[in-house]
Every structure is written in structure tokens, then in C-alpha cells.
C-alpha positions, 0 to 999 in steps of 0.5 A: 814237219813241212808244216813246221818249217813253213812256219820257221821260214815265216817267222825268221822273214821277220826275225832276220831282216836280210833274208826277206829281200821280196823280190826273194822271198817266195823262191826261199820259202819253197827252195828245197835246199837248207843251209846250216852255218857257224862261226863260233869262237872261245877266247885262251883261258890263263889260269893264274897260280892264285886261279888253279889253287886247289885244283887236283895235282895243280897245273905244274909248269917249267920252274914249278910254277902252277900255272896253265893256258887254255887255248882258244878257238874258232870252229866254222861248220857247215850242213848242206841239205835238202828237204826231201818230203815233208816228213822228212829231216834234210838229207846232207849234200856232198860233193859240195866246195865251201867257204866262209869269209868275213867282208874285205877279208880272206875266204877259208876252205872247209874239209868235207866231214862227210854227210852234208857236213864241213867244217874247220878249225883255226887249230888247223888254218891259222886264216880262220879267225873272228872278227867282231861286228864283222859281216860274214859269208858262208858260200857252197857250190855244189852241181853248178848251183851256189848256195850264200847265206850270210851274217851281219854284225858279228856280236861281240864278246858279252862278258858275264860278271857272275863268272869272273869273281875276285878270287878268280873262281866260282865256288860252289857244292857238286850237283848245285846248280848255277844262274847268271843274269846277263847284262840289258842290250843296248838301246833300240838292239835286241838280245843275241842268242846265248849259248852255254857249255860246262866241260869238266877239267883235268889235272894236266888241263885236259878238257873233258866231254860236256856234262852240260849244253843248250847248243842245238846238235841237228840241223832240224834244231837249228832251224827250230831256234832262228825261228823261235828264238826266246829260250836262248835269250833269256836274261836270267841263265840257269845251269843245273846241277847235273852240269857239275856232277862231281867233287873236287873237280873243276868247270868251265863254263863257256856263255856264247853271244850269237847273232843269226842272220840267213839266205842270201841266195835265192836257191837256200829255203828261208827258214835257214840258219846262220849264226856268228858269236863269240865266248867268255868263259869261267872257272868253276870248282866244286866242294 
């Protein structure tokens, strides 16, 4: 495990120049404290009467108009942990004061969820917003130590044309794979990481549990992603047919363009993963 984390750190040094001030790189490689921070945003998803046609039961609002807006949100998450030995995954550190802040903006505090995890949603704090192009700082203070991670130039929404046909809804058979191409990145810029999540939507507009996602779920997985991101940067994105298991069902396909950063303070492990991004959302209806 220690060798994997060291390789991740060295790879991150090349991939994330922000983390590679030579004056502190050695300290960051040997640092025992790990931070994983994410700030991810999704937009509102309006379903017009035309887009909602065919939904089981329809979305009936006042006046009988079949339309609904599924609200978007911005969610911040931070994990603070320590690498205890070469064979262990990071163990969570509790009791930290945690915040996320855009440059020249207002800091938003994150609440403790236990086991080293801290989070906040725009549903509970409207000050938590996403700004493309912004630099975000994630800060954790614990036992007199201050740990800082940074992401620069948070990406703008990457619109996926294939998710927005003229009818407003992508129609496929159940258990059919879905693929689409990402646009080429601007000249002299690397392609951002792409996260995909598929969730079913009920007739009342409620979202169910994801049927597919390529988003990492554990802190160590995020560290690996930052070091070796090629799988999430391919031009063609393929979603397996198992993501759409049921006929006559509506699904939301969320594609999130994500930029990575790294540790700013010398007391954080160099492979710490800091990510920000915003999403495009398409509606898929199975036959």
C-alpha cells in the first residue's frame, strides 16, 4: 500500500503542478495526513410537457400542466485521515473544523458526518454555490494544525450534445448500452475528468438509487484517480446496458466535468485529492 501511495504522489506531482512547490514536496511525500475534498454541482433539470410525455402517470401540477423541475444542488465533501502504516487505508480524523471557500468569496463550514467525513449541501446552506473559473480552498483545522488543499480554475459545464436531442428525451430500449462523445478540450488544455451517474426517476419526480456510477466511493480510490486518471478522460463515454434495467422507466444521466487540485500546505500528503466540477444532465426514457 505504501508503495502505491508513493507512486500516486509522484504521478500527482507531474499531473498537478499546484502541488509541486519543490520547497515542500519532500515534506508532502512523507506527510501522514491525507485530504480528499470535492465540490460538485448539478443544475436544475426542467422537464417540459413535451419532455415529460410518456412518463408513467405524468407529472401533474396545478392546472393539469405536465411539467416538473428537478432541483439541482451543490455538495461539498471532505475526508481528513491519516496513513497509519504501509498496509492500511487512511483512517478518519474527527474533531476538525472544516470549510470550503472560493477565492475572494465567503467560506462555508462543513458539518461532521463521523469517521473523518465532513459535508455540506446547498439544500441546507444557500451560501454554498459553484463558480466556474474560481479557485477553491479546502481547509481543515485540528489540534492546532491547519491543512489546506486547493483547486484552480474550476471547470465550466461541459455540454453533451447527445444527451439533448430535439425531442428533449433520449429514447432507448431497456438494457441497451448508451455511448456519447465528449467535445475536444480547448487548445493547450488537458481534458477534464468525467464522472457519470445514472438514476431512475419516479412518476412523482423522486430520484431513486443510482443504477450506475463511475464516481469513486472511498478516499483511497480518489487518490488513485488523481494519480492515474486516464480511464475518466477518454473521448468516448460508454454506459452499460445494466444502467437502464427497466422498461417504461425514466432515468437521469448526469455527466460531471471535474478538475483536480492538490495539497497547498506542506503537512498534507502529496497524493491528496481535491476536485471541483459541474454537470450536464440528460433525460433517458426506456421502451
